C-alpha positions, 0 to 999 in steps of 0.5 A, spaced: 798 774 612 793 770 607 795 764 604 792 761 598 793 753 597 791 750 591 791 743 593 786 740 599 790 733 599 796 731 604 801 736 602 796 742 602 794 740 608 801 739 611 803 746 608 797 750 611 797 747 618 804 750 618 802 757 616 796 756 620 800 755 626 804 761 625 798 765 625 796 766 618 789 765 615 789 759 610 784 758 604 784 751 600 782 750 593 781 744 590 780 743 582 773 744 582 773 750 586 774 758 584 778 762 587 775 769 587 781 772 592 788 770 592 792 771 598 799 774 599 802 768 598 800 762 593 802 755 593 801 750 588 800 743 592 797 739 586 799 732 584 804 731 580 
């Protein structure tokens, strides 16, 4: 499964690691990145 995470900080990396350890493909995007393709699951891990 493809996972898209908006947020490259500590929380985004921690969530992404769990998905990657489970065998999923994880893509990270920061505030200045352009997401051309979204995964099956999209997670917003931005600073509040």
